[in-house]
TORKOL-4160 file (C-alpha; in steps of 0.2 Angstrom, whole numbers, padded with zeros to 4 digits, m for minus):
455
<pt num="1" X="0638" Y="0610" Z="0622"/>
<pt num="2" X="0623" Y="0605" Z="0612"/>
<pt num="3" X="0615" Y="0594" Z="0626"/>
<pt num="4" X="0619" Y="0606" Z="0640"/>
<pt num="5" X="0611" Y="0619" Z="0629"/>
<pt num="6" X="0595" Y="0608" Z="0627"/>
<pt num="7" X="0594" Y="0604" Z="0646"/>
<pt num="8" X="0595" Y="0623" Z="0650"/>
<pt num="9" X="0581" Y="0626" Z="0637"/>
<pt num="10" X="0571" Y="0612" Z="0644"/>
<pt num="11" X="0572" Y="0618" Z="0662"/>
<pt num="12" X="0567" Y="0636" Z="0656"/>
<pt num="13" X="0553" Y="0629" Z="0646"/>
<pt num="14" X="0547" Y="0619" Z="0662"/>
<pt num="15" X="0549" Y="0633" Z="0672"/>
<pt num="16" X="0537" Y="0644" Z="0661"/>
<pt num="17" X="0524" Y="0630" Z="0661"/>
<pt num="18" X="0512" Y="0639" Z="0673"/>
<pt num="19" X="0512" Y="0654" Z="0662"/>
<pt num="20" X="0508" Y="0644" Z="0646"/>
<pt num="21" X="0490" Y="0646" Z="0647"/>
<pt num="22" X="0486" Y="0639" Z="0630"/>
<pt num="23" X="0495" Y="0624" Z="0633"/>
<pt num="24" X="0487" Y="0621" Z="0650"/>
<pt num="25" X="0470" Y="0623" Z="0640"/>
<pt num="26" X="0476" Y="0610" Z="0626"/>
<pt num="27" X="0481" Y="0598" Z="0640"/>
<pt num="28" X="0466" Y="0599" Z="0649"/>
<pt num="29" X="0456" Y="0597" Z="0633"/>
<pt num="30" X="0464" Y="0581" Z="0629"/>
<pt num="31" X="0462" Y="0574" Z="0646"/>
<pt num="32" X="0444" Y="0578" Z="0646"/>
<pt num="33" X="0443" Y="0569" Z="0629"/>
<pt num="34" X="0451" Y="0554" Z="0634"/>
<pt num="35" X="0438" Y="0553" Z="0649"/>
<pt num="36" X="0424" Y="0555" Z="0638"/>
<pt num="37" X="0432" Y="0540" Z="0628"/>
<pt num="38" X="0434" Y="0529" Z="0645"/>
<pt num="39" X="0415" Y="0533" Z="0649"/>
<pt num="40" X="0410" Y="0528" Z="0631"/>
<pt num="41" X="0418" Y="0512" Z="0634"/>
<pt num="42" X="0406" Y="0507" Z="0648"/>
<pt num="43" X="0389" Y="0513" Z="0639"/>
<pt num="44" X="0383" Y="0494" Z="0633"/>
<pt num="45" X="0374" Y="0490" Z="0616"/>
<pt num="46" X="0355" Y="0490" Z="0617"/>
<pt num="47" X="0348" Y="0472" Z="0621"/>
<pt num="48" X="0363" Y="0465" Z="0627"/>
<pt num="49" X="0364" Y="0453" Z="0642"/>
<pt num="50" X="0378" Y="0458" Z="0654"/>
<pt num="51" X="0379" Y="0440" Z="0663"/>
<pt num="52" X="0380" Y="0432" Z="0647"/>
<pt num="53" X="0396" Y="0443" Z="0641"/>
<pt num="54" X="0405" Y="0438" Z="0655"/>
<pt num="55" X="0403" Y="0420" Z="0650"/>
<pt num="56" X="0410" Y="0425" Z="0633"/>
<pt num="57" X="0425" Y="0435" Z="0641"/>
<pt num="58" X="0429" Y="0420" Z="0650"/>
<pt num="59" X="0427" Y="0407" Z="0636"/>
<pt num="60" X="0437" Y="0417" Z="0623"/>
<pt num="61" X="0451" Y="0422" Z="0637"/>
<pt num="62" X="0468" Y="0422" Z="0629"/>
<pt num="63" X="0463" Y="0422" Z="0612"/>
<pt num="64" X="0461" Y="0435" Z="0598"/>
<pt num="65" X="0447" Y="0444" Z="0607"/>
<pt num="66" X="0459" Y="0449" Z="0620"/>
<pt num="67" X="0471" Y="0456" Z="0607"/>
<pt num="68" X="0457" Y="0466" Z="0599"/>
<pt num="69" X="0451" Y="0471" Z="0617"/>
<pt num="70" X="0467" Y="0478" Z="0621"/>
<pt num="71" X="0467" Y="0492" Z="0608"/>
<pt num="72" X="0448" Y="0496" Z="0611"/>
<pt num="73" X="0452" Y="0498" Z="0630"/>
<pt num="74" X="0439" Y="0484" Z="0636"/>
<pt num="75" X="0426" Y="0490" Z="0626"/>
<pt num="76" X="0423" Y="0474" Z="0615"/>
<pt num="77" X="0424" Y="0463" Z="0631"/>
<pt num="78" X="0409" Y="0474" Z="0638"/>
<pt num="79" X="0401" Y="0476" Z="0620"/>
<pt num="80" X="0399" Y="0495" Z="0622"/>
<pt num="81" X="0396" Y="0508" Z="0609"/>
<pt num="82" X="0414" Y="0509" Z="0603"/>
<pt num="83" X="0417" Y="0490" Z="0604"/>
<pt num="84" X="0425" Y="0491" Z="0586"/>
<pt num="85" X="0436" Y="0506" Z="0593"/>
<pt num="86" X="0446" Y="0514" Z="0578"/>
<pt num="87" X="0453" Y="0499" Z="0571"/>
<pt num="88" X="0441" Y="0501" Z="0556"/>
<pt num="89" X="0448" Y="0518" Z="0552"/>
<pt num="90" X="0465" Y="0512" Z="0552"/>
<pt num="91" X="0461" Y="0497" Z="0540"/>
<pt num="92" X="0452" Y="0510" Z="0529"/>
<pt num="93" X="0467" Y="0521" Z="0529"/>
<pt num="94" X="0479" Y="0508" Z="0524"/>
<pt num="95" X="0467" Y="0504" Z="0509"/>
<pt num="96" X="0466" Y="0521" Z="0503"/>
<pt num="97" X="0485" Y="0524" Z="0505"/>
<pt num="98" X="0489" Y="0508" Z="0495"/>
<pt num="99" X="0476" Y="0514" Z="0483"/>
<pt num="100" X="0485" Y="0531" Z="0481"/>
<pt num="101" X="0501" Y="0522" Z="0479"/>
<pt num="102" X="0494" Y="0512" Z="0464"/>
<pt num="103" X="0480" Y="0521" Z="0457"/>
<pt num="104" X="0485" Y="0536" Z="0445"/>
<pt num="105" X="0468" Y="0546" Z="0451"/>
<pt num="106" X="0471" Y="0545" Z="0469"/>
<pt num="107" X="0491" Y="0548" Z="0466"/>
<pt num="108" X="0485" Y="0565" Z="0458"/>
<pt num="109" X="0473" Y="0568" Z="0473"/>
<pt num="110" X="0488" Y="0565" Z="0484"/>
<pt num="111" X="0498" Y="0578" Z="0475"/>
<pt num="112" X="0484" Y="0593" Z="0476"/>
<pt num="113" X="0489" Y="0598" Z="0493"/>
<pt num="114" X="0476" Y="0601" Z="0506"/>
<pt num="115" X="0461" Y="0598" Z="0494"/>
<pt num="116" X="0466" Y="0582" Z="0489"/>
<pt num="117" X="0470" Y="0577" Z="0507"/>
<pt num="118" X="0453" Y="0581" Z="0512"/>
<pt num="119" X="0445" Y="0571" Z="0498"/>
<pt num="120" X="0456" Y="0556" Z="0502"/>
<pt num="121" X="0450" Y="0557" Z="0521"/>
<pt num="122" X="0433" Y="0558" Z="0514"/>
<pt num="123" X="0436" Y="0541" Z="0506"/>
<pt num="124" X="0444" Y="0535" Z="0521"/>
<pt num="125" X="0427" Y="0539" Z="0531"/>
<pt num="126" X="0417" Y="0530" Z="0518"/>
<pt num="127" X="0427" Y="0514" Z="0520"/>
<pt num="128" X="0428" Y="0516" Z="0539"/>
<pt num="129" X="0408" Y="0516" Z="0539"/>
<pt num="130" X="0408" Y="0501" Z="0526"/>
<pt num="131" X="0420" Y="0490" Z="0536"/>
<pt num="132" X="0410" Y="0495" Z="0553"/>
<pt num="133" X="0394" Y="0488" Z="0545"/>
<pt num="134" X="0402" Y="0472" Z="0540"/>
<pt num="135" X="0410" Y="0469" Z="0556"/>
<pt num="136" X="0396" Y="0474" Z="0566"/>
<pt num="137" X="0385" Y="0463" Z="0558"/>
<pt num="138" X="0395" Y="0448" Z="0560"/>
<pt num="139" X="0397" Y="0453" Z="0579"/>
<pt num="140" X="0378" Y="0455" Z="0581"/>
<pt num="141" X="0375" Y="0438" Z="0573"/>
<pt num="142" X="0388" Y="0430" Z="0583"/>
<pt num="143" X="0381" Y="0437" Z="0599"/>
<pt num="144" X="0364" Y="0431" Z="0595"/>
<pt num="145" X="0369" Y="0413" Z="0594"/>
<pt num="146" X="0381" Y="0414" Z="0607"/>
<pt num="147" X="0376" Y="0403" Z="0623"/>
<pt num="148" X="0363" Y="0394" Z="0613"/>
<pt num="149" X="0370" Y="0378" Z="0618"/>
<pt num="150" X="0371" Y="0381" Z="0637"/>
<pt num="151" X="0355" Y="0391" Z="0638"/>
<pt num="152" X="0363" Y="0408" Z="0641"/>
<pt num="153" X="0357" Y="0422" Z="0628"/>
<pt num="154" X="0369" Y="0436" Z="0626"/>
<pt num="155" X="0355" Y="0445" Z="0617"/>
<pt num="156" X="0339" Y="0449" Z="0626"/>
<pt num="157" X="0328" Y="0449" Z="0609"/>
<pt num="158" X="0337" Y="0441" Z="0595"/>
<pt num="159" X="0332" Y="0447" Z="0578"/>
<pt num="160" X="0334" Y="0459" Z="0563"/>
<pt num="161" X="0329" Y="0473" Z="0573"/>
<pt num="162" X="0343" Y="0469" Z="0586"/>
<pt num="163" X="0356" Y="0467" Z="0571"/>
<pt num="164" X="0352" Y="0484" Z="0563"/>
<pt num="165" X="0351" Y="0493" Z="0580"/>
<pt num="166" X="0369" Y="0485" Z="0583"/>
<pt num="167" X="0377" Y="0489" Z="0568"/>
<pt num="168" X="0370" Y="0507" Z="0568"/>
<pt num="169" X="0376" Y="0510" Z="0586"/>
<pt num="170" X="0393" Y="0503" Z="0582"/>
<pt num="171" X="0396" Y="0512" Z="0567"/>
<pt num="172" X="0390" Y="0528" Z="0577"/>
<pt num="173" X="0403" Y="0525" Z="0591"/>
<pt num="174" X="0418" Y="0523" Z="0578"/>
<pt num="175" X="0414" Y="0538" Z="0570"/>
<pt num="176" X="0411" Y="0548" Z="0587"/>
<pt num="177" X="0429" Y="0540" Z="0591"/>
<pt num="178" X="0435" Y="0548" Z="0575"/>
<pt num="179" X="0428" Y="0564" Z="0579"/>
<pt num="180" X="0435" Y="0565" Z="0596"/>
<pt num="181" X="0452" Y="0560" Z="0590"/>
<pt num="182" X="0452" Y="0574" Z="0577"/>
<pt num="183" X="0446" Y="0587" Z="0591"/>
<pt num="184" X="0462" Y="0581" Z="0601"/>
<pt num="185" X="0473" Y="0583" Z="0587"/>
<pt num="186" X="0466" Y="0600" Z="0583"/>
<pt num="187" X="0462" Y="0607" Z="0600"/>
<pt num="188" X="0472" Y="0596" Z="0612"/>
<pt num="189" X="0491" Y="0589" Z="0612"/>
<pt num="190" X="0496" Y="0575" Z="0602"/>
<pt num="191" X="0489" Y="0564" Z="0588"/>
<pt num="192" X="0472" Y="0561" Z="0594"/>
<pt num="193" X="0469" Y="0543" Z="0586"/>
<pt num="194" X="0485" Y="0538" Z="0594"/>
<pt num="195" X="0482" Y="0543" Z="0610"/>
<pt num="196" X="0465" Y="0535" Z="0610"/>
<pt num="197" X="0473" Y="0519" Z="0606"/>
<pt num="198" X="0487" Y="0522" Z="0620"/>
<pt num="199" X="0474" Y="0527" Z="0633"/>
<pt num="200" X="0464" Y="0510" Z="0629"/>
<pt num="201" X="0480" Y="0500" Z="0631"/>
<pt num="202" X="0485" Y="0510" Z="0646"/>
<pt num="203" X="0466" Y="0507" Z="0654"/>
<pt num="204" X="0471" Y="0487" Z="0654"/>
<pt num="205" X="0487" Y="0489" Z="0664"/>
<pt num="206" X="0480" Y="0489" Z="0682"/>
<pt num="207" X="0469" Y="0472" Z="0677"/>
<pt num="208" X="0485" Y="0464" Z="0669"/>
<pt num="209" X="0495" Y="0469" Z="0684"/>
<pt num="210" X="0482" Y="0463" Z="0696"/>
<pt num="211" X="0480" Y="0446" Z="0687"/>
<pt num="212" X="0499" Y="0443" Z="0685"/>
<pt num="213" X="0503" Y="0445" Z="0705"/>
<pt num="214" X="0487" Y="0435" Z="0708"/>
<pt num="215" X="0493" Y="0421" Z="0698"/>
<pt num="216" X="0510" Y="0423" Z="0707"/>
<pt num="217" X="0500" Y="0422" Z="0724"/>
<pt num="218" X="0490" Y="0406" Z="0720"/>
<pt num="219" X="0505" Y="0398" Z="0712"/>
<pt num="220" X="0498" Y="0397" Z="0695"/>
<pt num="221" X="0512" Y="0409" Z="0688"/>
<pt num="222" X="0530" Y="0406" Z="0695"/>
<pt num="223" X="0539" Y="0420" Z="0704"/>
<pt num="224" X="0554" Y="0417" Z="0691"/>
<pt num="225" X="0542" Y="0421" Z="0676"/>
<pt num="226" X="0535" Y="0437" Z="0684"/>
<pt num="227" X="0552" Y="0443" Z="0688"/>
<pt num="228" X="0558" Y="0437" Z="0671"/>
<pt num="229" X="0542" Y="0447" Z="0663"/>
<pt num="230" X="0545" Y="0462" Z="0673"/>
<pt num="231" X="0565" Y="0462" Z="0667"/>
<pt num="232" X="0558" Y="0460" Z="0649"/>
<pt num="233" X="0547" Y="0475" Z="0650"/>
<pt num="234" X="0559" Y="0486" Z="0658"/>
<pt num="235" X="0572" Y="0481" Z="0645"/>
<pt num="236" X="0560" Y="0483" Z="0631"/>
<pt num="237" X="0555" Y="0500" Z="0636"/>
<pt num="238" X="0574" Y="0506" Z="0637"/>
<pt num="239" X="0577" Y="0498" Z="0621"/>
<pt num="240" X="0562" Y="0507" Z="0612"/>
<pt num="241" X="0565" Y="0523" Z="0620"/>
<pt num="242" X="0585" Y="0522" Z="0613"/>
<pt num="243" X="0580" Y="0515" Z="0596"/>
<pt num="244" X="0566" Y="0529" Z="0593"/>
<pt num="245" X="0579" Y="0543" Z="0596"/>
<pt num="246" X="0592" Y="0536" Z="0585"/>
<pt num="247" X="0595" Y="0545" Z="0569"/>
<pt num="248" X="0607" Y="0544" Z="0554"/>
<pt num="249" X="0612" Y="0563" Z="0551"/>
<pt num="250" X="0617" Y="0567" Z="0533"/>
<pt num="251" X="0629" Y="0582" Z="0532"/>
<pt num="252" X="0621" Y="0596" Z="0519"/>
<pt num="253" X="0632" Y="0609" Z="0515"/>
<pt num="254" X="0628" Y="0626" Z="0506"/>
<pt num="255" X="0639" Y="0638" Z="0494"/>
<pt num="256" X="0648" Y="0651" Z="0503"/>
<pt num="257" X="0640" Y="0667" Z="0505"/>
<pt num="258" X="0646" Y="0684" Z="0512"/>
<pt num="259" X="0643" Y="0686" Z="0531"/>
<pt num="260" X="0640" Y="0701" Z="0541"/>
<pt num="261" X="0660" Y="0705" Z="0544"/>
<pt num="262" X="0662" Y="0704" Z="0525"/>
<pt num="263" X="0669" Y="0686" Z="0525"/>
<pt num="264" X="0665" Y="0671" Z="0515"/>
<pt num="265" X="0658" Y="0656" Z="0525"/>
<pt num="266" X="0649" Y="0640" Z="0520"/>
<pt num="267" X="0634" Y="0635" Z="0529"/>
<pt num="268" X="0632" Y="0618" Z="0535"/>
<pt num="269" X="0617" Y="0608" Z="0542"/>
<pt num="270" X="0611" Y="0591" Z="0544"/>
<pt num="271" X="0596" Y="0581" Z="0537"/>
<pt num="272" X="0592" Y="0568" Z="0551"/>
<pt num="273" X="0584" Y="0551" Z="0545"/>
<pt num="274" X="0577" Y="0543" Z="0559"/>
<pt num="275" X="0581" Y="0524" Z="0562"/>
<pt num="276" X="0562" Y="0520" Z="0562"/>
<pt num="277" X="0554" Y="0533" Z="0552"/>
<pt num="278" X="0538" Y="0524" Z="0551"/>
<pt num="279" X="0535" Y="0525" Z="0570"/>
<pt num="280" X="0522" Y="0513" Z="0578"/>
<pt num="281" X="0511" Y="0514" Z="0561"/>
<pt num="282" X="0518" Y="0497" Z="0555"/>
<pt num="283" X="0514" Y="0487" Z="0570"/>
<pt num="284" X="0496" Y="0496" Z="0570"/>
<pt num="285" X="0492" Y="0492" Z="0552"/>
<pt num="286" X="0499" Y="0474" Z="0553"/>
<pt num="287" X="0487" Y="0472" Z="0569"/>
<pt num="288" X="0472" Y="0479" Z="0561"/>
<pt num="289" X="0473" Y="0469" Z="0546"/>
<pt num="290" X="0476" Y="0454" Z="0555"/>
<pt num="291" X="0461" Y="0458" Z="0567"/>
<pt num="292" X="0448" Y="0461" Z="0554"/>
<pt num="293" X="0446" Y="0444" Z="0546"/>
<pt num="294" X="0450" Y="0437" Z="0563"/>
<pt num="295" X="0436" Y="0446" Z="0573"/>
<pt num="296" X="0424" Y="0442" Z="0560"/>
<pt num="297" X="0427" Y="0423" Z="0560"/>
<pt num="298" X="0429" Y="0423" Z="0578"/>
<pt num="299" X="0410" Y="0429" Z="0579"/>
<pt num="300" X="0405" Y="0421" Z="0564"/>
<pt num="301" X="0410" Y="0405" Z="0572"/>
<pt num="302" X="0397" Y="0407" Z="0585"/>
<pt num="303" X="0383" Y="0407" Z="0572"/>
<pt num="304" X="0387" Y="0392" Z="0560"/>
<pt num="305" X="0386" Y="0374" Z="0565"/>
<pt num="306" X="0405" Y="0368" Z="0569"/>
<pt num="307" X="0400" Y="0350" Z="0561"/>
<pt num="308" X="0398" Y="0358" Z="0545"/>
<pt num="309" X="0410" Y="0361" Z="0532"/>
<pt num="310" X="0410" Y="0381" Z="0534"/>
<pt num="311" X="0412" Y="0379" Z="0554"/>
<pt num="312" X="0425" Y="0367" Z="0553"/>
<pt num="313" X="0435" Y="0378" Z="0541"/>
<pt num="314" X="0432" Y="0394" Z="0553"/>
<pt num="315" X="0435" Y="0384" Z="0568"/>
<pt num="316" X="0453" Y="0378" Z="0559"/>
<pt num="317" X="0457" Y="0396" Z="0553"/>
<pt num="318" X="0455" Y="0402" Z="0571"/>
<pt num="319" X="0467" Y="0389" Z="0578"/>
<pt num="320" X="0480" Y="0391" Z="0566"/>
<pt num="321" X="0479" Y="0410" Z="0567"/>
<pt num="322" X="0479" Y="0410" Z="0587"/>
<pt num="323" X="0493" Y="0419" Z="0596"/>
<pt num="324" X="0508" Y="0410" Z="0597"/>
<pt num="325" X="0506" Y="0400" Z="0582"/>
<pt num="326" X="0519" Y="0400" Z="0568"/>
<pt num="327" X="0506" Y="0406" Z="0554"/>
<pt num="328" X="0501" Y="0421" Z="0565"/>
<pt num="329" X="0519" Y="0426" Z="0570"/>
<pt num="330" X="0524" Y="0425" Z="0552"/>
<pt num="331" X="0511" Y="0434" Z="0545"/>
<pt num="332" X="0513" Y="0447" Z="0559"/>
<pt num="333" X="0531" Y="0450" Z="0555"/>
<pt num="334" X="0528" Y="0450" Z="0536"/>
<pt num="335" X="0516" Y="0464" Z="0539"/>
<pt num="336" X="0527" Y="0475" Z="0549"/>
<pt num="337" X="0540" Y="0473" Z="0538"/>
<pt num="338" X="0530" Y="0478" Z="0523"/>
<pt num="339" X="0520" Y="0493" Z="0531"/>
<pt num="340" X="0538" Y="0499" Z="0538"/>
<pt num="341" X="0545" Y="0499" Z="0520"/>
<pt num="342" X="0529" Y="0506" Z="0513"/>
<pt num="343" X="0526" Y="0519" Z="0527"/>
<pt num="344" X="0543" Y="0526" Z="0525"/>
<pt num="345" X="0541" Y="0528" Z="0507"/>
<pt num="346" X="0525" Y="0538" Z="0510"/>
<pt num="347" X="0533" Y="0549" Z="0524"/>
<pt num="348" X="0549" Y="0552" Z="0515"/>
<pt num="349" X="0551" Y="0556" Z="0496"/>
<pt num="350" X="0570" Y="0555" Z="0491"/>
<pt num="351" X="0566" Y="0563" Z="0474"/>
<pt num="352" X="0556" Y="0577" Z="0483"/>
<pt num="353" X="0570" Y="0581" Z="0495"/>
<pt num="354" X="0584" Y="0581" Z="0482"/>
<pt num="355" X="0575" Y="0593" Z="0471"/>
<pt num="356" X="0572" Y="0604" Z="0486"/>
<pt num="357" X="0590" Y="0604" Z="0491"/>
<pt num="358" X="0595" Y="0608" Z="0474"/>
<pt num="359" X="0584" Y="0623" Z="0473"/>
<pt num="360" X="0591" Y="0630" Z="0489"/>
<pt num="361" X="0609" Y="0626" Z="0483"/>
<pt num="362" X="0612" Y="0614" Z="0495"/>
<pt num="363" X="0622" Y="0596" Z="0492"/>
<pt num="364" X="0629" Y="0582" Z="0501"/>
<pt num="365" X="0648" Y="0582" Z="0501"/>
<pt num="366" X="0654" Y="0570" Z="0488"/>
<pt num="367" X="0638" Y="0567" Z="0479"/>
<pt num="368" X="0632" Y="0576" Z="0464"/>
<pt num="369" X="0615" Y="0587" Z="0465"/>
<pt num="370" X="0600" Y="0580" Z="0458"/>
<pt num="371" X="0598" Y="0561" Z="0453"/>
<pt num="372" X="0614" Y="0556" Z="0461"/>
<pt num="373" X="0607" Y="0564" Z="0477"/>
<pt num="374" X="0592" Y="0556" Z="0476"/>
<pt num="375" X="0598" Y="0539" Z="0472"/>
<pt num="376" X="0611" Y="0541" Z="0488"/>
<pt num="377" X="0596" Y="0547" Z="0499"/>
<pt num="378" X="0586" Y="0531" Z="0494"/>
<pt num="379" X="0601" Y="0520" Z="0496"/>
<pt num="380" X="0603" Y="0525" Z="0514"/>
<pt num="381" X="0586" Y="0527" Z="0518"/>
<pt num="382" X="0583" Y="0509" Z="0513"/>
<pt num="383" X="0598" Y="0502" Z="0524"/>
<pt num="384" X="0591" Y="0511" Z="0539"/>
<pt num="385" X="0573" Y="0504" Z="0536"/>
<pt num="386" X="0579" Y="0487" Z="0534"/>
<pt num="387" X="0586" Y="0490" Z="0552"/>
<pt num="388" X="0571" Y="0499" Z="0558"/>
<pt num="389" X="0559" Y="0485" Z="0551"/>
<pt num="390" X="0569" Y="0470" Z="0559"/>
<pt num="391" X="0569" Y="0480" Z="0576"/>
<pt num="392" X="0550" Y="0482" Z="0575"/>
<pt num="393" X="0546" Y="0464" Z="0571"/>
<pt num="394" X="0558" Y="0457" Z="0584"/>
<pt num="395" X="0550" Y="0470" Z="0597"/>
<pt num="396" X="0532" Y="0464" Z="0592"/>
<pt num="397" X="0532" Y="0446" Z="0589"/>
<pt num="398" X="0547" Y="0439" Z="0601"/>
<pt num="399" X="0536" Y="0447" Z="0617"/>
<pt num="400" X="0521" Y="0440" Z="0610"/>
<pt num="401" X="0527" Y="0423" Z="0607"/>
<pt num="402" X="0535" Y="0422" Z="0625"/>
<pt num="403" X="0518" Y="0427" Z="0632"/>
<pt num="404" X="0508" Y="0414" Z="0622"/>
<pt num="405" X="0522" Y="0400" Z="0628"/>
<pt num="406" X="0521" Y="0405" Z="0646"/>
<pt num="407" X="0501" Y="0407" Z="0647"/>
<pt num="408" X="0502" Y="0425" Z="0653"/>
<pt num="409" X="0488" Y="0435" Z="0647"/>
<pt num="410" X="0494" Y="0446" Z="0632"/>
<pt num="411" X="0487" Y="0462" Z="0638"/>
<pt num="412" X="0506" Y="0469" Z="0639"/>
<pt num="413" X="0516" Y="0464" Z="0624"/>
<pt num="414" X="0529" Y="0472" Z="0613"/>
<pt num="415" X="0516" Y="0480" Z="0602"/>
<pt num="416" X="0508" Y="0487" Z="0616"/>
<pt num="417" X="0524" Y="0494" Z="0624"/>
<pt num="418" X="0529" Y="0501" Z="0607"/>
<pt num="419" X="0513" Y="0511" Z="0605"/>
<pt num="420" X="0513" Y="0518" Z="0623"/>
<pt num="421" X="0532" Y="0523" Z="0623"/>
<pt num="422" X="0531" Y="0530" Z="0605"/>
<pt num="423" X="0514" Y="0540" Z="0608"/>
<pt num="424" X="0522" Y="0547" Z="0625"/>
<pt num="425" X="0538" Y="0552" Z="0619"/>
<pt num="426" X="0529" Y="0561" Z="0604"/>
<pt num="427" X="0517" Y="0569" Z="0616"/>
<pt num="428" X="0531" Y="0575" Z="0628"/>
<pt num="429" X="0540" Y="0582" Z="0613"/>
<pt num="430" X="0525" Y="0591" Z="0607"/>
<pt num="431" X="0523" Y="0599" Z="0625"/>
<pt num="432" X="0541" Y="0605" Z="0625"/>
<pt num="433" X="0539" Y="0613" Z="0608"/>
<pt num="434" X="0524" Y="0623" Z="0614"/>
<pt num="435" X="0534" Y="0628" Z="0629"/>
<pt num="436" X="0548" Y="0634" Z="0619"/>
<pt num="437" X="0536" Y="0641" Z="0607"/>
<pt num="438" X="0528" Y="0652" Z="0621"/>
<pt num="439" X="0545" Y="0657" Z="0629"/>
<pt num="440" X="0550" Y="0664" Z="0612"/>
<pt num="441" X="0534" Y="0674" Z="0610"/>
<pt num="442" X="0537" Y="0681" Z="0627"/>
<pt num="443" X="0554" Y="0686" Z="0622"/>
<pt num="444" X="0549" Y="0694" Z="0608"/>
<pt num="445" X="0535" Y="0704" Z="0615"/>
<pt num="446" X="0549" Y="0710" Z="0629"/>
<pt num="447" X="0559" Y="0716" Z="0613"/>
<pt num="448" X="0546" Y="0725" Z="0605"/>
<pt num="449" X="0541" Y="0735" Z="0622"/>
<pt num="450" X="0559" Y="0740" Z="0624"/>
<pt num="451" X="0561" Y="0746" Z="0607"/>
<pt num="452" X="0545" Y="0757" Z="0609"/>
<pt num="453" X="0551" Y="0762" Z="0626"/>
<pt num="454" X="0567" Y="0768" Z="0618"/>
<pt num="455" X="0558" Y="0777" Z="0604"/>
């Protein structure tokens, strides 16, 4: 009955889509902002030689640059103004959230509500600028020395002026992306930062598909690998869609209350706990933490002598942390599991939930209100998070390892599919919520008009 009612409500909501003017405006605004994002990815940094960048992309193909390039929608490959993407912001937000969980002053700010969140967001922006400056300086230094051995210069006029200009441009591009993401969240539909990351990944799909089938045509990739890869992608999409909607529903019961007909009736509801409460945050956080030092060492390796001690250390580090290597996969899996537990603890507070249930008179059958309820919620949430963290690690790590072993370009791995499917499902849910809200507003207006006509 519930599923039938949901389907009827969904059909009615879709039927009213043409009348939902505000929703259409939000969708058009979101599409327009994403188009601006794609245009920005083709605006190059001042003083860059495009021909040398093609050589850079060819030499680093299949390495860590491809992974970073996937999240930026090809911006790093073209060295555009938004080459750093939103990864510095995500890394800074990780640091601020970890600090707010450990430092008493920041923890107090977090509990102050809107004012505290604004201050934490301000600290996150400061950290974003700091990380952009560091990454931008190493990228500019690496670009200056790239191609020196072959006689091809990536930078037209190397020097301090170019480095400062590149750093300012990269910082401005990242901050512009953050502003664009905030505008999408406030005036559009869905989460702006997540949509920007998803748009960057989706933008790589056509080139990935053409490279895959071109490899099959030329014989460099066997037909069995292509078919197996397509089957793996379909299975992953179905698995992600199923697991992301899975939840553990805890029965919540309230004391008996007098109903309209004078009968005493007990109210019941459910507290839904998602199997993957953290969503796509753990893979994104783990990727950003790994990409930050790897991007610096990748470009710093171009500016030092590989025969020196520092150069050999950087080269060795990049080799051990390459995709498909055991150290990289281990660190990636550990990061995903850690952030799955960490972000779940940030999103869901068992102590606060138990206190709210106690204030409203609700309780879990067989569990005493208060401390016992808090312990039970923490126990259930921990068990669910274990399953969710293992699921995230397997979905993200195994496809990346298979891609690295088969030699297929890693534009489309488990991480990218997880992000795309999650963001798509979340955006569709928000669209349906807006449609239902518009439908209820129309019913309320009709009821008010009928009431006025009768009086």
